[in-house]
N, C-alpha and C positions, 0 to 999 in steps of 0.2 A: 374411505375415511377422509373427511373434508378438513383442510387446514383451518385452524382456529386462530384468530387474532387476539393476543393477550397483551395488556399494557400494564406496566408498573411505573413507579416514579422516576426510574433511571433509564429504562430502555424499552422500546416496543419490540415485541418478538413474534415472528411468524413461526408456527410449528404445527405439525399434524398430531392431533390427540383424539382419543375416543371417549374421554370423560373429563369432567371438571377436576376430579381428584388428580388425574395424571397431569393436567395443566398446572395445578398448584405445585406438584412435585417438581416439574420441570423448572418453574420459575424459581424454586428454592435453590437450584444448583447451577442454572445456566450461566449466570453472569458473575463468575467468581471474583472479578476484580472491579466491580462497578461502584465501589463505595465513595471514591473521590471524584466528584464531577468538576466541571470547569470553575475556576476561581483562582484564589491565591496559590502560588506555587507551594508544593509540599517539600519536605526535607528528604523524601525518599530518593534513593539512588540505585540504579542497576549496577551490580558489582561484576557480573560476567556477561559478555555479549559477543555473539558472532552472527553476522548476516552473510549468507551464502546465496549468490545469484544462481537460480535454476533455469530461468528463461530470460534472454535478452536477444538483441539483434545479431550479436557477434558470438561465434563459437570460440571456446577458449583453447583447450588442448586437443590434439587429434584423438579421435575415438572416445572422447569423454564429454559428449553432448553436442547438440546442434543448436544453431541460432534460428530465431524467427522474429517477425515483427510482433513483439509482445513482451510481457514482463511477469516474473514471479521470483520470490526470494524466500528462503527459509530463515526464520529468526529463532535463535537460541539464546534465551535470556534468563539467567538465574534459575536454571533447571526447568524452564518452560519452553515449549516450542510452538511457533505460530507459522503458518504459511501466509505470506503476503502476496496477494494476487495469484492467478492460476494460468497465466499465459494465454495464447490464442488458440492453439490446436488442442483437441481433446486429450491427446496423449503425450504432449511435449514435456510437461513437468514430470510425469511418470518415467518416461524414457531417459530423460537427462539425469534424474535422481538415481536411477538404477546404474547408469554408466558412471556416475560419480560415487557410487557405493553409499548412497544416503538412503536410509530407511525412513519413510514418511508414515508408516502405519500407526505410529503413536501420536501423530499430530492431530489433535481434536479441534483446534481453533484455526479458522481462516479469517483473514482480514481482506476485504475487497476495497481498493482505493476509490473506484468509481465504476460506472456501468459499462464502459466500452468493451467491445467484444475481445480485444486483444489482452484483456486483463481478467476476463471471466470464463474464457472458453474451455478451460480444463476442469472447472469445478465439478460438474456432474460425473465425469469419468473418474476423477479422483475419489469422490464419495463412493461410487459404485464399486470400484476396484478394491480400495483399501478397507472398506467396511466388511469385506469377506474375511479379512484378517482380524480387524478390530471393529466391532459394531459402532464404536464412538468416533472412529477416524473421520476427520473432516465434517463433523456433525454440527458445529456451531460456526456461523458466518457473521462476523461483525461488519456492519455497513452503516453509512450515515443516512440520515433522513433525506428523502427525496430521490434516492438511488433508483427507485422503481418507476419514477415519473416518465411518461412517454417522451421520446425524443423524436420530433416530427420533421420529416422532409417537407419541402414546399407542397408536395402532393398529399401530405397528411399521413404518410406511412411512418410507423413507429420503428426507429432504429435503436431502441434501447437494447443493449447486448444481453440483458438478463430476462427479457420478455419470454424467450423460448426455453429458459432454464428453470425459472422459479418453481413452477408447479411440479416439474419432474424431480427437482431437488427435494422439495417438501415431501413428496411421496416416498422418498427413501428414509424418512424420519429425521432429516436434518432440520435445522432451525436458522432463521435469519434474525439476528439481534440488531435492531435499528436504533442507533444512538442519535439523539437530537442535538447533542453537543459533545464537547470533549469529555473523556472519561479515562481514569487511571486503571488500566486493565491489570497491571501488576505494580507493585511499589516502584516508582520511577519510570514506568512505561505508560505513555498515553496514546490512545487513539484520538486523533485531533478532532474528528467530526468535521463539519463544514468550517472552513477557515475564513476569518474576517479578511476582507480584501481592501486594505487601506491604500495600497499602491496600485497604480493602473498597469497591471501586468496582463497582457492579452495572450496567455499561454494555452490557447486551445484553437482547434481548427474550425472554421466557419461552416455553415451549411444546415445546421439543425436548429430547431426552436422548441421552446416550452410553452404550453398553453397555460395562461394565467387568467385571473378575473378581469384583467385589463386588456386581454388579447395575447397574441403570441409575442414572445420576447426571445432574443438570441439565447441558445443553450450555451452557457459558459461553464457547464459541468459544476453546478453549485455544491454537489455532494463530495467533491474531490477531497480526500482525506489522507493523512500521513500517519506514520508511527513516529513517536518522539521519545527519546531515551535520555534521562538525566544520569550521567555517570560521574565518577570522581574527577575525570579529566575534561569534562565539558558535555555539551549536548550533541547527540547523534540524531539525524533525521533520515527516515526511509520513506521515499515517495515513489508512486507508480508512474505518473506523468507530470506531476507538479502543475496541474491545470490551474490551481489557485495562485500560482506564481511562487517561485522558490524564495523570494524576498518576503512576501506575505507569510509564507509558511515558517520561515526563520523567525520573523517577528513574533508570530503566535507561539512558536516553540519556546521562546524566551519568556513569554507571558506565562506559559504553563509550567516550565521547568526552572525558571529563575535565570538570573544573569550568569554569564560565563561564556567562554569561547565556544564556537561551533567546532566540535572535535571532528565531526564527519557528516557528509551528505552522501547518501547512497540512493541510486535509482534514476528514474527518468525525470527530466526537467523541461521537456517540450520546447527546446530552444533551437532545434535543427534548422528552422527557417527564420530565426531571429536576425535582425539587422546588426551591423557592427555597433551601432549606437546602443542598442538594447543589451548586447553582450558586454559592452564596456560598463554600462550602468549596473547591470546585474553583478558583474565581477567586483566593482567598487563597493557595492553594498555588502556582498559576502566577505570581502576583505575587511571591511569595517567591523564585521562580526567575528573576525579572527578565525575564518574557516581553515582547518588544518589538513583535512583529507577529503578528497572528492572521488567517488567511484561512480562515475556518470554513465548511465546506460540508456538503452531503448531509444526514446525520442529526444534525448539531449542533443544528439548529433556529434559526430567525430570532430569536425572543425570547431564547433562551439565548445567542446571540451578542451581543446587545445588553446582556444582564445581565453577561456576562463583560467586555465592553468597559468598562462602568462600574466594575466591581470592579477591573479591571487599571489603570484610569486612562489608557486609550488613547483614541483619537479615530477619526473616520470615515476617516482615511487609514491608520491602523495596526491597526484591528480591523474587519474587513469580512466581510459575508455573501458567500461565494464564488459566482461565476457562471461559466457556460461562457466560456472565454477569459480569465478572470482569471488573474493570475500573481504569483509572488514571485520577485524577482531579487536576488541578492547585490549589495549596493552601491547598489541603487535602491529596494528595498522592494516594496510591493504596487501592482499595476495592477488596479483593481477592475472595469474596463469601465464601460460607460455606465450601466446600470441600477443597479448596486450602489455607485457612487461616492458 
């Protein structure tokens, strides 16, 4: 059965079908929250929210998960569950979730922040393993336009982390839902899609390029996407690596969700190699947005997290190095786990 490319007004979707009738049926149900596209902020709010880190570089408590260079988090929002990124190793999300006593078999929607191997490595294993329990588990993957574009080395080799996964994932009956721009997946919960980059934040590693009509250009991970939550207490951002720049992401979040404080930023910010001047500038910008909670993991960097904590005027309860099992809960704040508290 060959994958068929289907396009509607809101999202482009890759999925494997055997007939046009099945294609129409899939389109009728696959994008349950795609009604509100990029534009003026809606009045919707997420009323319950918990983000639990399943993969990051640092282990949390003994015997309750291992760390690796990668990222994944479980989102629970108003009765819906999403997996955001899937770690680097094929089985790390599965193993850590089991040790944390978290059942992922009812999670049907995955969000991939970008194409890098350390965020997509667990997708196929998760789909294959959990679909044995629930055929719809991990069956819809939300991604931004451009995520499948080859990432070329100087020798022309493609280092896109999804290139060896896409066909096999589609063969399981899974679907890639490709969003050209921001979309409200649930009332008050946005998938950002590609983020406008008004500030010159160079939050990616050099070495790869993209082929364009004008020739090769540096790969700045243009598809980098975050989840944005509008809550009663302010805006929460979940980001995998923040390659678009956390200040750019924060500005776009305020465009989508409206004015208000940044209640929380969770995830990787790709600041581990940033200069002192860059960290000072970033901290000042986030402070101006009234950032109140920072659960910074993966590629943020430990020293960078402490520098941001100092610049933001936060403390060890509200600006934390993320560990496996750490979480942010609306109304409760950060649970840092044993090692990082």
